[in-house]
Z-matrix of the N, CA and C atoms (Angstrom, degrees):
N
C 1 1.482
C 2 1.516 1 115.31
N 3 1.486 2 117.37 1 -31.39
C 4 1.294 3 119.22 2 177.82
C 5 1.576 4 115.36 3 -66.01
N 6 1.299 5 113.19 4 -25.82
C 7 1.474 6 121.77 5 178.86
C 8 1.541 7 110.01 6 -69.78
N 9 1.310 8 118.70 7 -32.93
C 10 1.419 9 126.52 8 -178.05
C 11 1.462 10 111.58 9 -82.43
N 12 1.260 11 120.61 10 -26.11
C 13 1.532 12 122.39 11 -171.17
C 14 1.471 13 111.12 12 -65.04
N 15 1.480 14 123.03 13 -37.91
C 16 1.443 15 120.58 14 179.45
C 17 1.535 16 111.37 15 -64.98
N 18 1.448 17 114.70 16 -33.68
C 19 1.456 18 116.98 17 -177.25
C 20 1.484 19 109.75 18 -73.65
N 21 1.339 20 119.84 19 -35.15
C 22 1.460 21 125.74 20 176.82
C 23 1.531 22 108.54 21 -61.20
N 24 1.326 23 115.77 22 -49.33
C 25 1.504 24 116.65 23 -175.77
C 26 1.524 25 106.06 24 -67.65
N 27 1.203 26 120.39 25 -38.41
C 28 1.523 27 123.29 26 -178.84
C 29 1.696 28 103.85 27 -61.10
N 30 1.217 29 122.88 28 -48.53
C 31 1.367 30 128.45 29 -176.62
C 32 1.547 31 111.57 30 -61.04
N 33 1.333 32 112.31 31 -43.60
C 34 1.531 33 119.01 32 178.59
C 35 1.605 34 109.28 33 -65.57
N 36 1.269 35 114.61 34 -46.31
C 37 1.382 36 121.52 35 -172.86
C 38 1.660 37 107.70 36 -66.87
N 39 1.329 38 115.53 37 -42.10
C 40 1.465 39 120.03 38 179.58
C 41 1.508 40 113.64 39 -66.56
N 42 1.274 41 114.83 40 -30.54
C 43 1.559 42 118.77 41 -174.52
C 44 1.555 43 109.56 42 -66.80
N 45 1.369 44 117.93 43 -15.25
C 46 1.486 45 115.99 44 -179.61
C 47 1.462 46 111.60 45 -114.48
N 48 1.364 47 118.39 46 4.00
C 49 1.446 48 120.83 47 -172.68
C 50 1.571 49 113.89 48 -98.09
N 51 1.271 50 117.73 49 -19.27
C 52 1.458 51 120.19 50 -173.77
C 53 1.600 52 108.54 51 -112.21
N 54 1.339 53 115.94 52 119.66
C 55 1.495 54 117.25 53 -179.09
C 56 1.553 55 111.07 54 -61.54
N 57 1.364 56 114.24 55 149.50
C 58 1.414 57 122.11 56 -176.05
C 59 1.628 58 104.11 57 -81.97
N 60 1.327 59 119.23 58 -26.15
C 61 1.422 60 120.23 59 -176.80
C 62 1.438 61 112.32 60 -116.83
N 63 1.478 62 114.22 61 124.46
C 64 1.418 63 119.56 62 -175.54
C 65 1.545 64 111.64 63 -79.26
N 66 1.237 65 116.14 64 -179.06
C 67 1.414 66 124.12 65 173.32
C 68 1.504 67 118.10 66 -80.84
N 69 1.324 68 116.52 67 -0.36
C 70 1.421 69 119.07 68 -179.96
C 71 1.597 70 108.63 69 -71.01
N 72 1.297 71 111.38 70 136.33
C 73 1.437 72 119.67 71 176.78
C 74 1.508 73 112.20 72 -118.66
N 75 1.328 74 121.20 73 142.52
C 76 1.452 75 128.63 74 174.58
C 77 1.545 76 108.50 75 -102.91
N 78 1.179 77 119.92 76 123.85
C 79 1.449 78 124.88 77 179.25
C 80 1.517 79 108.85 78 -111.40
N 81 1.408 80 115.60 79 136.94
C 82 1.391 81 124.55 80 177.52
C 83 1.542 82 108.85 81 -135.65
N 84 1.330 83 114.00 82 128.21
C 85 1.460 84 124.38 83 177.22
C 86 1.479 85 115.10 84 -117.92
N 87 1.314 86 116.97 85 109.84
C 88 1.480 87 122.25 86 -179.86
C 89 1.587 88 112.18 87 -103.78
N 90 1.336 89 116.32 88 97.90
C 91 1.447 90 120.29 89 -172.61
C 92 1.508 91 106.58 90 -88.13
N 93 1.396 92 117.13 91 142.72
C 94 1.464 93 124.45 92 175.93
C 95 1.535 94 109.93 93 -137.14
N 96 1.282 95 120.08 94 141.33
C 97 1.366 96 123.77 95 174.10
C 98 1.604 97 108.47 96 -121.20
N 99 1.377 98 119.70 97 152.70
C 100 1.439 99 115.73 98 -179.77
C 101 1.523 100 118.22 99 -64.85
N 102 1.318 101 116.67 100 -34.35
C 103 1.361 102 121.52 101 179.88
C 104 1.558 103 110.59 102 -148.32
N 105 1.379 104 116.45 103 160.07
C 106 1.461 105 117.43 104 171.11
C 107 1.415 106 124.13 105 88.67
N 108 1.401 107 113.65 106 -17.84
C 109 1.532 108 117.63 107 -177.56
C 110 1.482 109 113.05 108 -144.26
N 111 1.312 110 120.24 109 142.29
C 112 1.517 111 122.59 110 173.01
C 113 1.461 112 110.94 111 -67.40
N 114 1.387 113 120.61 112 149.22
C 115 1.443 114 121.04 113 172.00
C 116 1.505 115 110.51 114 -55.27
N 117 1.309 116 114.91 115 146.54
C 118 1.485 117 120.96 116 179.54
C 119 1.526 118 111.84 117 -131.85
N 120 1.330 119 114.05 118 133.89
C 121 1.468 120 118.03 119 -178.30
C 122 1.533 121 110.84 120 -116.26
N 123 1.364 122 118.98 121 146.20
C 124 1.435 123 122.19 122 174.36
C 125 1.475 124 106.24 123 -133.57
N 126 1.372 125 116.66 124 142.41
C 127 1.362 126 125.19 125 -178.57
C 128 1.511 127 114.01 126 -132.95
N 129 1.464 128 115.30 127 149.22
C 130 1.541 129 115.61 128 178.87
C 131 1.561 130 100.17 129 -168.72
N 132 1.422 131 106.40 130 161.92
C 133 1.445 132 115.22 131 175.21
C 134 1.575 133 105.47 132 -122.08
N 135 1.362 134 110.18 133 151.69
C 136 1.602 135 116.99 134 -175.43
C 137 1.519 136 103.28 135 -138.84
N 138 1.361 137 117.21 136 149.86
C 139 1.367 138 127.34 137 175.86
C 140 1.594 139 112.83 138 -71.80
N 141 1.250 140 116.96 139 11.36
C 142 1.374 141 123.61 140 -176.52
C 143 1.594 142 112.08 141 160.88
N 144 1.293 143 119.66 142 -171.83
C 145 1.388 144 121.34 143 -177.81
C 146 1.553 145 107.42 144 -63.63
N 147 1.402 146 118.27 145 132.04
C 148 1.523 147 121.40 146 175.34
C 149 1.462 148 114.35 147 -68.14
N 150 1.382 149 116.67 148 116.23
C 151 1.424 150 116.69 149 -176.55
C 152 1.493 151 109.81 150 -83.28
N 153 1.360 152 120.12 151 159.51
C 154 1.421 153 122.42 152 173.26
C 155 1.508 154 110.97 153 -57.83
N 156 1.382 155 117.15 154 143.72
C 157 1.449 156 121.05 155 178.06
C 158 1.492 157 112.02 156 84.28
N 159 1.348 158 116.52 157 19.59
C 160 1.435 159 119.71 158 179.44
C 161 1.556 160 118.97 159 -102.70
N 162 1.313 161 123.23 160 126.65
C 163 1.424 162 122.75 161 171.65
C 164 1.497 163 111.15 162 -80.73
N 165 1.395 164 115.17 163 135.66
C 166 1.387 165 117.38 164 -174.32
C 167 1.567 166 112.18 165 -104.14
N 168 1.310 167 120.69 166 140.02
C 169 1.382 168 127.66 167 178.39
C 170 1.434 169 108.67 168 -115.05
N 171 1.343 170 118.47 169 158.65
C 172 1.480 171 126.13 170 175.33
C 173 1.448 172 112.09 171 70.27
N 174 1.290 173 121.20 172 23.10
C 175 1.521 174 121.61 173 176.78
C 176 1.476 175 112.53 174 -74.11
N 177 1.244 176 115.26 175 129.07
C 178 1.502 177 122.73 176 174.50
C 179 1.561 178 111.58 177 -108.72
N 180 1.303 179 117.51 178 150.76
C 181 1.414 180 121.09 179 174.85
C 182 1.523 181 112.66 180 -121.89
N 183 1.329 182 111.92 181 153.95
C 184 1.451 183 119.11 182 177.86
C 185 1.476 184 108.98 183 -135.60
N 186 1.231 185 132.94 184 120.32
C 187 1.499 186 120.66 185 -8.26
C 188 1.552 187 107.33 186 -63.53
N 189 1.385 188 113.84 187 157.18
C 190 1.459 189 116.74 188 171.11
C 191 1.459 190 115.35 189 -48.92
N 192 1.288 191 119.54 190 132.34
C 193 1.508 192 119.73 191 -174.24
C 194 1.559 193 106.29 192 -83.24
N 195 1.304 194 122.91 193 -13.64
C 196 1.460 195 125.52 194 175.98
C 197 1.503 196 113.93 195 54.54
N 198 1.286 197 117.11 196 49.23
C 199 1.420 198 119.23 197 -179.15
C 200 1.490 199 114.17 198 -86.64
N 201 1.332 200 115.09 199 156.04
C 202 1.474 201 119.37 200 -178.00
C 203 1.548 202 111.20 201 -70.13
N 204 1.372 203 115.56 202 -33.65
C 205 1.472 204 118.87 203 175.97
C 206 1.479 205 109.83 204 -116.88
N 207 1.339 206 116.83 205 164.45
C 208 1.484 207 119.23 206 179.97
C 209 1.465 208 109.53 207 -57.85
N 210 1.386 209 111.78 208 145.62
C 211 1.467 210 120.85 209 178.20
C 212 1.525 211 107.86 210 -61.05
N 213 1.340 212 121.78 211 136.33
C 214 1.442 213 122.11 212 177.26
C 215 1.600 214 106.23 213 -108.69
N 216 1.334 215 112.93 214 124.33
C 217 1.475 216 117.96 215 -172.92
C 218 1.561 217 108.50 216 -132.06
N 219 1.283 218 116.68 217 141.75
C 220 1.431 219 115.26 218 174.87
C 221 1.562 220 108.41 219 -158.72
N 222 1.339 221 114.60 220 174.74
C 223 1.467 222 123.50 221 169.19
C 224 1.463 223 103.94 222 -112.97
N 225 1.314 224 119.43 223 111.25
C 226 1.489 225 119.35 224 177.94
C 227 1.376 226 117.08 225 -67.81
N 228 1.319 227 117.36 226 164.80
C 229 1.511 228 122.85 227 174.78
C 230 1.448 229 112.79 228 -60.49
N 231 1.297 230 119.59 229 -17.53
C 232 1.584 231 123.30 230 176.75
C 233 1.564 232 108.46 231 -86.26
N 234 1.337 233 115.20 232 0.40
C 235 1.513 234 119.15 233 179.19
C 236 1.569 235 118.58 234 86.29
N 237 1.305 236 111.90 235 -1.28
C 238 1.559 237 117.25 236 177.96
C 239 1.433 238 112.40 237 -88.05
N 240 1.283 239 120.78 238 136.96
C 241 1.444 240 126.22 239 173.40
C 242 1.561 241 107.07 240 -81.85
N 243 1.272 242 115.01 241 145.37
C 244 1.465 243 118.92 242 168.34
C 245 1.451 244 117.06 243 -141.90
N 246 1.293 245 118.91 244 145.47
C 247 1.494 246 124.52 245 -174.14
C 248 1.514 247 105.60 246 -131.82
N 249 1.364 248 115.68 247 116.52
C 250 1.554 249 120.85 248 -170.69
C 251 1.492 250 108.52 249 -123.55
N 252 1.248 251 117.53 250 130.66
C 253 1.445 252 124.34 251 175.94
C 254 1.513 253 111.22 252 -130.18
N 255 1.343 254 115.92 253 158.31
C 256 1.403 255 120.36 254 174.37
C 257 1.500 256 107.51 255 -120.71
N 258 1.325 257 116.16 256 112.67
C 259 1.445 258 125.80 257 -176.69
C 260 1.554 259 112.40 258 -77.54
N 261 1.274 260 116.22 259 -27.71
C 262 1.491 261 124.81 260 177.09
C 263 1.479 262 106.68 261 -161.87
N 264 1.335 263 121.16 262 173.15
C 265 1.448 264 122.59 263 172.60
C 266 1.493 265 115.54 264 -57.16
N 267 1.407 266 115.25 265 -24.63
C 268 1.411 267 121.77 266 177.69
C 269 1.517 268 120.42 267 -104.55
N 270 1.283 269 112.10 268 3.87
C 271 1.507 270 116.17 269 -179.95
C 272 1.521 271 109.93 270 -136.47
N 273 1.383 272 116.96 271 120.68
C 274 1.408 273 128.41 272 176.80
C 275 1.559 274 111.58 273 -124.47
N 276 1.250 275 120.94 274 137.28
C 277 1.371 276 122.28 275 179.25
C 278 1.611 277 112.17 276 -132.99
N 279 1.302 278 116.06 277 154.38
C 280 1.564 279 119.89 278 -178.29
C 281 1.569 280 102.85 279 -146.43
N 282 1.291 281 110.09 280 121.23
C 283 1.517 282 121.12 281 166.10
C 284 1.570 283 105.90 282 -93.71
N 285 1.375 284 114.51 283 124.20
C 286 1.508 285 114.23 284 175.91
C 287 1.425 286 111.28 285 -134.58
N 288 1.348 287 116.62 286 141.84
C 289 1.537 288 121.53 287 174.88
C 290 1.605 289 105.47 288 -74.67
N 291 1.167 290 117.70 289 159.57
C 292 1.412 291 127.14 290 176.59
C 293 1.529 292 114.55 291 -124.69
N 294 1.437 293 111.13 292 48.08
C 295 1.513 294 114.60 293 -166.84
C 296 1.505 295 111.57 294 -109.86
N 297 1.290 296 118.50 295 -23.16
C 298 1.460 297 124.45 296 174.66
C 299 1.501 298 113.18 297 72.43
N 300 1.283 299 115.05 298 -162.76
C 301 1.513 300 119.68 299 -178.05
C 302 1.476 301 120.61 300 -79.34
N 303 1.449 302 111.14 301 -13.72
C 304 1.492 303 113.85 302 174.82
C 305 1.435 304 115.79 303 -77.52
N 306 1.253 305 123.17 304 -1.30
C 307 1.569 306 127.85 305 176.74
C 308 1.540 307 103.07 306 -59.80
N 309 1.280 308 118.68 307 135.08
C 310 1.468 309 119.85 308 177.40
C 311 1.537 310 118.93 309 -72.51
N 312 1.427 311 115.08 310 -24.11
C 313 1.437 312 118.56 311 173.09
C 314 1.586 313 115.47 312 54.74
N 315 1.335 314 113.17 313 37.77
C 316 1.370 315 122.97 314 -179.48
C 317 1.555 316 109.87 315 -121.67
N 318 1.336 317 121.03 316 159.38
C 319 1.423 318 120.89 317 177.43
C 320 1.522 319 111.67 318 -53.11
N 321 1.385 320 112.91 319 132.29
C 322 1.487 321 118.39 320 179.76
C 323 1.609 322 105.44 321 161.31
N 324 1.354 323 109.75 322 -179.52
C 325 1.436 324 119.30 323 -178.36
C 326 1.592 325 102.91 324 -118.66
N 327 1.426 326 111.96 325 126.28
C 328 1.467 327 114.42 326 179.46
C 329 1.451 328 107.22 327 -126.53
N 330 1.381 329 116.31 328 115.85
C 331 1.439 330 122.11 329 -167.79
C 332 1.574 331 111.47 330 -101.20
N 333 1.248 332 113.22 331 147.38
C 334 1.465 333 121.85 332 174.44
C 335 1.480 334 114.02 333 49.81
N 336 1.312 335 119.95 334 48.44
C 337 1.434 336 127.25 335 173.52
C 338 1.547 337 108.11 336 -78.33
N 339 1.318 338 118.26 337 144.68
C 340 1.429 339 118.06 338 179.70
C 341 1.508 340 116.92 339 -60.74
N 342 1.375 341 118.81 340 143.72
C 343 1.409 342 121.81 341 -179.01
C 344 1.459 343 112.52 342 -150.76
N 345 1.309 344 118.88 343 167.21
C 346 1.540 345 120.47 344 -178.41
C 347 1.500 346 108.08 345 -140.31
N 348 1.314 347 116.23 346 137.93
C 349 1.464 348 121.19 347 171.01
C 350 1.455 349 105.77 348 -110.13
N 351 1.288 350 112.52 349 123.57
C 352 1.607 351 121.36 350 172.45
C 353 1.506 352 108.59 351 -110.59
N 354 1.355 353 112.80 352 129.13
C 355 1.391 354 114.63 353 174.55
C 356 1.451 355 109.91 354 -132.85
N 357 1.319 356 117.46 355 147.43
C 358 1.464 357 124.24 356 -176.93
C 359 1.468 358 109.87 357 -126.14
N 360 1.344 359 120.53 358 117.94
C 361 1.435 360 123.59 359 177.12
C 362 1.581 361 101.52 360 -119.83
N 363 1.325 362 112.42 361 117.71
C 364 1.450 363 121.02 362 -172.57
C 365 1.506 364 109.00 363 52.03
N 366 1.320 365 118.66 364 -110.63
C 367 1.504 366 118.30 365 -177.12
C 368 1.398 367 111.47 366 -114.03
N 369 1.343 368 119.17 367 15.68
C 370 1.426 369 123.77 368 -175.51
C 371 1.616 370 105.46 369 -104.46
N 372 1.323 371 116.24 370 121.52
C 373 1.488 372 118.98 371 178.37
C 374 1.490 373 107.85 372 -109.36
N 375 1.320 374 115.19 373 130.61
C 376 1.481 375 122.42 374 172.83
C 377 1.445 376 113.60 375 -121.38
N 378 1.296 377 116.22 376 129.39
C 379 1.490 378 123.31 377 176.29
C 380 1.549 379 110.61 378 -108.82
N 381 1.335 380 114.88 379 126.09
C 382 1.527 381 116.10 380 -177.08
C 383 1.506 382 101.02 381 -127.12
N 384 1.387 383 111.48 382 123.06
C 385 1.526 384 113.35 383 174.83
C 386 1.545 385 111.11 384 -75.11
N 387 1.338 386 113.74 385 155.18
C 388 1.477 387 119.01 386 -179.35
C 389 1.504 388 105.81 387 -158.23
N 390 1.358 389 114.29 388 -156.70
C 391 1.427 390 124.85 389 -177.67
C 392 1.426 391 109.11 390 -133.11
N 393 1.292 392 117.99 391 161.61
C 394 1.457 393 124.32 392 174.76
C 395 1.561 394 104.52 393 -138.69
N 396 1.434 395 109.75 394 138.34
C 397 1.491 396 118.77 395 168.35
C 398 1.540 397 107.61 396 -99.97
N 399 1.256 398 117.83 397 129.04
C 400 1.554 399 118.33 398 -174.43
C 401 1.507 400 102.12 399 -116.45
N 402 1.280 401 116.77 400 122.12
C 403 1.512 402 121.22 401 166.13
C 404 1.545 403 106.76 402 -109.56
N 405 1.314 404 115.38 403 132.51
C 406 1.482 405 125.13 404 171.09
C 407 1.539 406 106.99 405 -122.08
N 408 1.314 407 115.58 406 129.71
C 409 1.483 408 118.84 407 -178.25
C 410 1.571 409 110.32 408 -142.41
N 411 1.286 410 106.14 409 143.99
C 412 1.507 411 112.99 410 179.88
C 413 1.531 412 105.85 411 -77.03
N 414 1.291 413 115.19 412 138.62
C 415 1.499 414 116.07 413 -178.00
C 416 1.578 415 106.52 414 -99.88
N 417 1.368 416 114.93 415 114.17
C 418 1.521 417 114.52 416 -175.57
C 419 1.545 418 108.91 417 -69.98
N 420 1.203 419 116.37 418 146.67
C 421 1.493 420 125.71 419 176.60
C 422 1.501 421 108.39 420 -122.06
N 423 1.309 422 119.65 421 149.17
C 424 1.480 423 119.97 422 -178.73
C 425 1.613 424 104.12 423 -63.62
N 426 1.354 425 108.72 424 138.72
C 427 1.490 426 118.98 425 179.31
C 428 1.589 427 107.23 426 -71.54
N 429 1.256 428 120.24 427 116.78
C 430 1.403 429 124.11 428 178.03
C 431 1.530 430 109.78 429 -62.99
N 432 1.297 431 117.51 430 -25.94
C 433 1.464 432 120.03 431 -179.72
C 434 1.507 433 111.84 432 -63.15
N 435 1.404 434 118.41 433 -33.93
C 436 1.466 435 120.31 434 179.08
C 437 1.586 436 107.40 435 -74.79
N 438 1.225 437 120.08 436 -30.98
C 439 1.475 438 119.23 437 177.84
C 440 1.489 439 108.92 438 -73.37
N 441 1.306 440 120.47 439 -38.25
C 442 1.455 441 120.40 440 174.17
C 443 1.466 442 114.31 441 -63.27
N 444 1.348 443 117.29 442 -40.56
C 445 1.506 444 121.69 443 173.05
C 446 1.488 445 110.94 444 -63.24
N 447 1.238 446 120.47 445 -40.35
C 448 1.474 447 122.09 446 178.21
C 449 1.478 448 110.66 447 -62.46
N 450 1.337 449 117.93 448 -46.15
C 451 1.489 450 125.66 449 -176.83
C 452 1.596 451 105.00 450 -59.40
N 453 1.343 452 117.32 451 -52.65
C 454 1.372 453 121.39 452 -172.84
C 455 1.523 454 110.09 453 -67.95
N 456 1.310 455 122.30 454 -33.58
C 457 1.463 456 121.08 455 176.66
C 458 1.489 457 107.20 456 -70.30
N 459 1.298 458 122.66 457 -38.80
C 460 1.454 459 116.45 458 177.77
C 461 1.495 460 114.51 459 -70.97
N 462 1.384 461 118.61 460 -23.64
C 463 1.433 462 117.83 461 177.50
C 464 1.461 463 110.20 462 -81.07
N 465 1.277 464 117.54 463 -18.10
C 466 1.575 465 120.90 464 175.11
C 467 1.516 466 109.52 465 -79.73
N 468 1.408 467 114.75 466 -40.00
C 469 1.460 468 116.44 467 -170.81
C 470 1.447 469 112.02 468 -80.10
N 471 1.341 470 120.80 469 -26.20
C 472 1.449 471 119.20 470 -171.92
C 473 1.563 472 106.27 471 -99.03
N 474 1.294 473 111.65 472 115.90
C 475 1.415 474 117.14 473 172.34
C 476 1.598 475 115.67 474 -66.37
N 477 1.203 476 122.90 475 140.14
C 478 1.431 477 120.94 476 179.47
C 479 1.590 478 110.90 477 157.25
N 480 1.250 479 112.30 478 -172.59
C 481 1.415 480 119.77 479 178.59
C 482 1.469 481 116.55 480 -76.88
N 483 1.333 482 118.77 481 167.18
C 484 1.414 483 125.54 482 172.79
C 485 1.513 484 109.48 483 -55.17
N 486 1.251 485 116.53 484 -46.17
C 487 1.463 486 119.12 485 -178.60
C 488 1.544 487 112.52 486 -65.47
N 489 1.268 488 118.82 487 -31.40
C 490 1.438 489 120.00 488 173.38
C 491 1.503 490 114.14 489 -71.32
N 492 1.283 491 115.55 490 -26.37
C 493 1.524 492 118.85 491 171.88
C 494 1.433 493 111.43 492 -70.08
N 495 1.367 494 117.01 493 -41.38
C 496 1.413 495 121.29 494 -177.75
C 497 1.554 496 108.84 495 -59.82
N 498 1.386 497 117.01 496 -39.94
C 499 1.440 498 117.13 497 178.16
C 500 1.403 499 114.57 498 -62.11
N 501 1.404 500 120.43 499 -36.01
C 502 1.388 501 124.31 500 179.99
C 503 1.496 502 109.31 501 -71.64
N 504 1.397 503 125.37 502 -35.41
C 505 1.427 504 127.03 503 170.41
C 506 1.475 505 112.50 504 -54.97
N 507 1.401 506 119.78 505 -45.13
C 508 1.328 507 128.39 506 -171.02
C 509 1.592 508 106.98 507 -68.59
N 510 1.391 509 111.00 508 -44.23
C 511 1.491 510 117.54 509 -178.71
C 512 1.557 511 108.52 510 -65.56
N 513 1.347 512 116.73 511 -42.35
C 514 1.466 513 115.66 512 -176.00
C 515 1.545 514 111.68 513 -70.21
N 516 1.265 515 119.05 514 -26.30
C 517 1.488 516 122.83 515 175.29
C 518 1.429 517 116.61 516 -82.57
N 519 1.363 518 118.17 517 -5.07
C 520 1.566 519 117.78 518 175.05
C 521 1.615 520 109.90 519 -69.95
N 522 1.259 521 113.61 520 155.30
C 523 1.477 522 119.20 521 -175.67
C 524 1.542 523 111.53 522 -64.48
N 525 1.238 524 116.79 523 -32.51
C 526 1.513 525 120.25 524 -179.51
C 527 1.563 526 110.39 525 -65.53
N 528 1.217 527 119.27 526 -42.57
C 529 1.492 528 125.19 527 176.50
C 530 1.575 529 112.43 528 -64.21
N 531 1.372 530 116.47 529 -45.89
C 532 1.298 531 127.01 530 -179.82
C 533 1.615 532 110.47 531 -61.67
N 534 1.385 533 120.19 532 -35.41
C 535 1.324 534 125.02 533 -176.48
C 536 1.505 535 110.36 534 -91.27
N 537 1.324 536 117.52 535 0.08
C 538 1.555 537 117.10 536 176.03
C 539 1.482 538 107.10 537 82.16
N 540 1.310 539 127.42 538 18.02
C 541 1.346 540 126.42 539 -178.29
C 542 1.563 541 113.43 540 -87.08
N 543 1.247 542 112.14 541 -17.83
C 544 1.540 543 116.20 542 -177.57
C 545 1.547 544 105.00 543 -123.38
N 546 1.361 545 110.18 544 131.30
C 547 1.434 546 114.01 545 176.47
C 548 1.565 547 110.89 546 -87.94
N 549 1.283 548 112.87 547 139.13
C 550 1.501 549 117.37 548 -179.72
C 551 1.456 550 107.16 549 -103.30
N 552 1.334 551 117.56 550 110.82
C 553 1.446 552 122.57 551 174.79
C 554 1.534 553 117.36 552 -74.86
N 555 1.285 554 112.18 553 -27.54
C 556 1.442 555 119.03 554 -169.11
C 557 1.634 556 110.05 555 -97.57
N 558 1.303 557 111.77 556 7.01
C 559 1.480 558 115.55 557 -172.57
C 560 1.526 559 106.78 558 -111.88
């Protein structure tokens, strides 16, 4: 029992030390104009609040904008987000928020913020005011403390050698076990 006590203390201590929600944030922008254009949404995830002057990668659109070149997205130094695509060599569009640096950029729902759609066909530029609904959510990640607790409990409950315990650790860390696809009869 004395050999098990340090492991139990470690498991209990680790269960409260790792946060269950990481700093990853999911951003969604739903742009609307009163006339002339279908609603457009853009999505991306970030390792924290998006700072001004940041280029964005992994941005997805719904419906798919079907551009010739990759979508160019950023948060400008003025605090506004912009999403630019080229539909053809003669057609370029940009959806842009008009919220500036005063926007809180924290998890929440921000409805009907000012926005602007700029489209250029050949040499004619059209700007259409609109609105954008912005949703920022924390992306929950599995709490590693629960995984550590599970591993330690399995190590305590299964008699055997140290090598046998290492096998259990490897099995528990496999993606199938984490996703609940494999039932553990010895745990």
